[in-house]
Phi, psi and omega in degrees: 000127179283146183295332178257024176059234180270003184279121176224175177297339179292347179291337177281129185284069184300329185265009179239099188296326185295304179294329181294312180293317180297316179297318179297320179297317179297317180298317179297316180298315180297315180296322178295319178296315179298316179298318179297317180298316183289313185292332179270003177075020182271353185299314179301318178298315181299317180294316187285317190263342185234301188299318181262005184293142171246011177289124184302329182289315178296317180296321177298318178297319180294321175302312182297319178298316177300315180298321180292319179297315181288329174296322176298317178297316179294327178292324176299318175301319180296319177300317181294321179294313182294320179290323177300314182288334175290332183261355192258021174277118185055031183202158180280350185072198182249357179250122175296155186305317183293328178284319178299320179298320178294324183293312181289332175291315180293323181302308181295316181299312182295313186295325181278306190276328190238001172242297183296313182298310178299322179297313181294313181294325178297316179292323175297316180302316184289312194267325190299309179300323177296318180291330178282348180077032182239176188264338178192179177281174185295320185232085187298319181290323173303320181300314177298315180298319179302314180298312185291331174291323175297318178297326177299313178301317178297321180295318180297320178298319181285330175298325180298343178295327186239345178233103182092226182204167174258172180301147176245040189248352196094174186287345169242123190278076181300132167280160006278355183300325183278356178286158185300329181300323187259331177227082184282353180288188185267359185302311180294326179293320173303314179301310185299309186285329175298316182283326178294318181291311180293329179296325175298316178299319180294319178298319176299322176299316180302312179299318182299312185283326175298317178297316181299311186289323182283330191243342185234100178220160179297155177305131178088351181274091175285173181301320183274014168248000179288144173301155184298328179297326177292321177296315181290327175295320177299312180298317180298317183285331170298320177295322177300314181297323181280326191263323187292330172299329177294315178300314181299313181298320181295315180290327175296319178297319177295321177296322177295322174301315186283322188269324188240007175074024175290175185227048176292315189233018182279172178284339188233175174059035175086004179292154182223100183293332179291336176295323176301315185293321174299313184292317184292327178275340171296331167277320195294321181284319170305328178301324177303317182278338169302324178275318189283324183298312175300327176299317176301321179296319178299314180296325177299316179294315184292314184295319178297314182297312187274358169262350180067029183220155171295157178298128182295131173053058184309314186293325176293330176294321177297311181294324177297320178299313180292326177297316177298319180303317182283312185294334183299340178271006183241015188234005192297333186288346180293350176283348180211056173304331184283001181296331182100028180288344179108159186295326182294313180295314180299319180296319180299313182286331175295318178295315179299322181293326177285325182296328183293344176289340184291304178297331175294319177297324176303316181296315181302313181294322179295322176296319180294320179289332174296318179288329184297123179081001180270168174267087188284130174251123186271057172287168186303315178302325179290324176298316177299324181291317178293320176299323177299313184301315179296311185293316185289323179298317178294317177298322178294322179294321176292332175293318177297323176300315180289340175284349175277116194302312181300320178294321180296325178300326180280325190257354182302136177065020179257173176295339175300318178296319177301315181296317179300313183299316178291327177302322181278309188287314179291313183296328180263298192287309184293316177300319180294319180295319177296316178298315182294319179298314180293322183294314184263358180303312180297331177291325182281322190240352175088004175211152182279161173273149183299128184287323183299307178295326179296317179291323176298318179298319180298308186295322178293321177295314183298313180291314181299323179302312182290327178292331176284311197263338172299317174300328179289324172302313182296315180297322178296319177294335177273005173099007182283122177276161182280167173066033177271123178283331174207167183203163183237004182275116182295332180299329185275336191301313181299324180294324179291326177293318179295318179298322178296322176298321179298321181290332174295317179298318179293330174296322176296323177296319178298321176300318180297324180292320176296316179298321178302316181293315182296312181298320181295320179296319180291329182256022189298331179293324177287329185264012186300139174262093186285326190264337181096004182219069187287340186253005187060056187286176188234348184246174196292339181298336183276358172289327189281167174290166177241114355284158182291154174291171182303327184268002178066295186236128176296321175226132182298133183292150175260111189271131182233004180199183182286336179233073189298318182292320180300320180292317177300315183295317181293322177297320180294321179294318181294318183271346185059030177218143170283161172302157181302147180300132182285171174272114185278151176223158174300150182238132175265131180232152180294140180283144176302151183216135175276006185305312183298315182295316181294318177301315180294324178302312180286332174294322177297314178299315181295315180298315179297320180293322178294322180298319185258010176060041176264085196291325179296326179287328174301315179298317179298315181297315180294318179297317180294320178298320178295321179298320177298318178300314180297317179300315181295320182295333184262011177296142179267321186251117183250340185227161172232160185251130174270121184299152182299327180296320179292318178300313181296317181299314182294317183287326177294325175295320177297315180295324179297318178298322178293319180294323177295322177296316178299320179297321177293325178297328180286344179246089188303337182287344183262149179291138177276000000 
């Protein structure tokens, strides 16, 4: 037995220049960043304030940063796929088949698990406790551990770029192709352990947020006074608790097939590969709504704020959210109508798939009625919201078309399906994340993002999206199946060229977003949010300073309506006085902990060792992880106390900024 298991120098792709050069560039960039942090003396600050932080706001920012970095990696994969298909008519293109297969598999895996999920969870982490009027989530150290386990999964996926290979199965590893007999390399193993480790972190997040929303809210904040984003976060995390154990169990069974010769999903010895497909989509379709429901919540907050009106028919929005949450578990079979389950089963799931459009339609109409009669401000978050309504409605209509069984038989596994899926996920989730990041950015960092570059990024993304995916709809209707490394049909070629042009436009949009951040940082003094409410917001997060202190609220707000901050603000404007200064008290906050980072460190070692069959290292990693657990369980000091003088000083500075704002409101000639 070799000390490094199956790991040899042959694992490095010496004969493949693209992954070799890309991997080398990433390693150089990472080493340069680490060297800069150490040489400039920022490492202690980074360790103290970020890596070991259990502050929900810091963890939310780190989630969003991870999601943006991985979205960039996934976007590079998309560029390679579109350019390959543009060049692969009667030609091999520039990507060999085994590399192309890894790219489309990595693209889907990264974009769903390590871009969209961190972005959505990051925005929930940042905003939900603030909107609930509380100081932190229920389990702060769990929150840190959840993030670092997600980062572990992302790291393992990226390690596969330069050591070994990634799965060549697609973003869902259907057997029998994913079984050891057909893919004996480490690609599927990278997939399995990356998702199993990050999936544990996601499940912990679900438990954490359900507990927080159900049990920890400001005084007076009943369920029907919660902001809509909190409701959609609750529904999303309930789905996480219900669905992610199914994903974990399914991937564990596949791992047992590969590692120990079990026969859950094999072709022989009683295995049933269709059971894998049922189980993975029993998780997979709720996963769509795990992502989409928080996106709906973000749009509800943005549309209400920038229309200057309360959300239309709030209670119907709550019931629509819960309806989507329940129905999402009854539609999974529409992903494989062609399996042969029979007309009765297919008809049942087809009807359920059409029914889920009803509560979604309720939301669309409520957003439109919220805008109707309002004073709409076309700031960048509002543009993303309007773009979402157009994009998502069209994507939803193509979804209802695919829920019609005869149509699905023709379009299944075609480029039409690819276009539909992106129409929904990009149009809802990605647009919502961009809107949410811009909307809450001044709350997180104390200054707004530049509007000019932001609007340019929106329009280029919106136009580029349609230039990419309308051709894919057309190619799918012309019979083009997905995942083709090359093709010989002349009918498809012009559509692939147009799609490639679209990805160039979207690349320009990505440049605008980077420029927006750079320009905003350079102009941050001009874009400063002095008062803490740059958008004339309506929910409790805008009560706090920008950025909020570690404790969020010096005194927990007393909620008396559906829009507590809006009511407080209007009373202050009418009376030209803030409420009386409260009686301050010392505040206890959770102490920072390296538990999450250390756990993830050993989880990375264990996952890598399992992939390469380095069994002694697996033992070391598991033993060390258990030791960290015992150490954490025996801690004596869990909290620290912020003195009353510090609490008073911070809150009085916030109140002073508000009073200055009120004084400017009283003098109409001066800018507010």
